[in-house]
C-alpha positions as CSV (number, residue, x, y, z in Angstrom):
1,M,37.7,2.4,9.5
2,N,37.3,4.3,12.5
3,D,37.6,8.1,11.9
4,V,37.6,8.8,15.6
5,P,41.0,9.3,16.9
6,H,42.4,7.4,20.0
7,K,42.1,9.4,23.3
8,G,43.7,6.3,25.5
9,V,42.0,4.1,28.2
10,L,40.1,6.7,30.1
11,A,38.4,8.3,27.0
12,K,37.8,4.5,25.4
13,N,36.3,3.4,28.9
14,A,33.9,6.6,29.2
15,G,30.3,7.1,27.9
16,P,27.6,5.1,27.5
17,H,29.1,1.7,28.1
18,F,30.6,2.8,31.2
19,F,26.8,3.3,32.4
20,E,25.8,-0.4,30.5
21,R,28.7,-1.8,32.5
22,F,27.6,-0.6,36.1
23,R,24.5,-2.0,35.4
24,R,26.1,-5.5,34.5
25,Y,28.7,-5.3,37.0
26,G,28.8,-2.2,39.0
27,W,26.1,-2.6,41.2
28,I,27.5,-6.0,42.1
29,F,30.8,-4.8,43.0
30,L,29.1,-2.2,45.3
31,L,27.2,-5.2,47.1
32,L,30.1,-7.1,47.5
33,L,32.0,-4.0,48.9
34,V,29.2,-3.4,51.5
35,C,29.6,-7.1,52.7
36,E,33.5,-6.7,53.1
37,A,33.0,-3.5,55.0
38,L,30.1,-5.2,57.0
39,I,32.3,-8.1,57.6
40,A,35.6,-5.7,58.7
41,L,33.2,-3.5,61.1
42,F,31.1,-6.2,63.0
43,H,33.2,-9.1,64.3
44,F,31.5,-12.2,62.8
45,H,32.6,-15.4,63.8
46,K,36.5,-16.1,62.7
47,I,35.7,-18.1,59.5
48,V,33.2,-15.5,58.3
49,R,35.8,-12.5,58.8
50,H,39.4,-14.2,57.9
51,F,38.0,-17.1,55.0
52,V,34.8,-15.8,53.7
53,G,35.9,-12.1,53.4
54,D,39.2,-13.3,51.6
55,V,36.8,-15.5,49.3
56,L,35.0,-12.5,48.3
57,V,38.0,-10.4,47.8
58,V,38.3,-12.2,44.2
59,P,35.0,-11.6,43.1
60,L,34.9,-8.1,44.4
61,L,38.2,-7.2,42.6
62,W,36.8,-9.0,39.5
63,F,33.7,-7.0,39.2
64,L,35.6,-3.7,39.8
65,G,37.7,-4.5,37.1
66,K,34.6,-5.5,34.9
67,W,32.9,-2.4,35.7
68,S,35.8,0.0,35.0
69,A,37.8,-1.1,32.0
70,R,37.2,-3.3,28.8
71,V,39.3,-6.4,29.7
72,S,39.0,-10.1,28.8
73,S,37.1,-11.9,31.9
74,L,39.6,-15.1,32.2
75,K,42.8,-12.3,32.0
76,L,41.5,-10.3,34.7
77,L,40.1,-13.4,36.9
78,W,44.2,-15.1,36.3
79,G,45.6,-11.4,36.9
80,L,43.6,-11.3,39.9
81,L,44.8,-14.2,41.5
82,G,48.3,-13.7,40.8
83,L,48.0,-10.6,42.4
84,C,46.2,-11.9,45.4
85,M,48.9,-14.6,45.6
86,A,51.8,-12.3,45.3
87,I,50.7,-9.8,48.4
88,E,49.8,-13.0,50.4
89,T,53.4,-14.3,49.6
90,L,55.0,-10.8,50.4
91,Q,52.9,-11.1,53.9
92,L,54.9,-14.2,54.2
93,S,58.2,-12.9,53.7
94,G,57.6,-9.8,55.8
95,L,58.9,-7.3,53.3
96,C,55.5,-5.6,52.5
97,Y,56.0,-2.5,53.8
98,P,58.0,-0.2,56.2
99,T,56.9,-0.3,59.8
100,N,56.1,3.9,59.9
101,G,55.3,6.4,57.4
102,P,52.6,6.9,55.2
103,F,51.9,3.3,54.4
104,K,49.3,3.0,57.1
105,I,46.4,2.9,54.7
106,L,48.1,0.1,52.6
107,K,48.9,-1.9,55.8
108,I,45.0,-1.5,56.3
109,L,44.1,-2.5,52.8
110,L,46.5,-5.0,52.3
111,G,47.1,-6.8,55.3
112,T,50.2,-7.7,57.2
113,T,49.6,-11.0,58.7
114,F,50.1,-14.1,56.7
115,D,47.7,-17.1,56.8
116,G,48.1,-19.9,54.5
117,F,44.3,-20.6,54.4
118,D,44.2,-17.3,52.4
119,F,45.9,-19.1,49.6
120,L,42.7,-21.5,49.9
121,A,40.3,-18.6,50.1
122,Y,41.7,-16.9,46.7
123,A,41.7,-20.4,45.0
124,L,38.0,-20.6,46.1
125,G,37.1,-17.2,45.1
126,F,38.8,-18.1,41.5
127,L,36.9,-21.0,41.2
128,I,33.7,-19.4,41.9
129,M,34.4,-16.7,39.4
130,R,35.5,-19.2,36.8
131,I,32.4,-21.2,37.2
132,F,30.4,-17.8,36.9
133,I,32.1,-16.5,33.7
134,S,31.7,-20.3,31.8
135,K,28.1,-19.9,32.8
136,K,27.7,-16.5,31.5
137,E,29.3,-17.5,28.3
138,H,26.8,-20.4,27.9
139,V,24.0,-18.4,28.1
């Protein structure tokens, strides 16, 4: 039995395992983050800016999740798909955010405009990561 008392999630995720996970996942997260920033800063073609950027959201968040916490790959992936779909549904409802106040950063990060193709983009990002996970498990 482990004689070290449980110190919570942060203590569990700290230490050498954190740096090992960076070697596996963190650098890919940072690369995807740079890609997303470049897509946002430079006005590429509409397909790249609106569709490819949304496809990359699922892998970006998956690599962040795998880097920062010990979680099941598939549970994380399904959770992210649900989160993306929920945010898009909130955008459709128009109930996302108050029109003023300190929520401007949320509007920037989460978006305010509904686009039905975002559901397809998130599903494609999910599928790409599902294939990646299955290939990784069979290596």
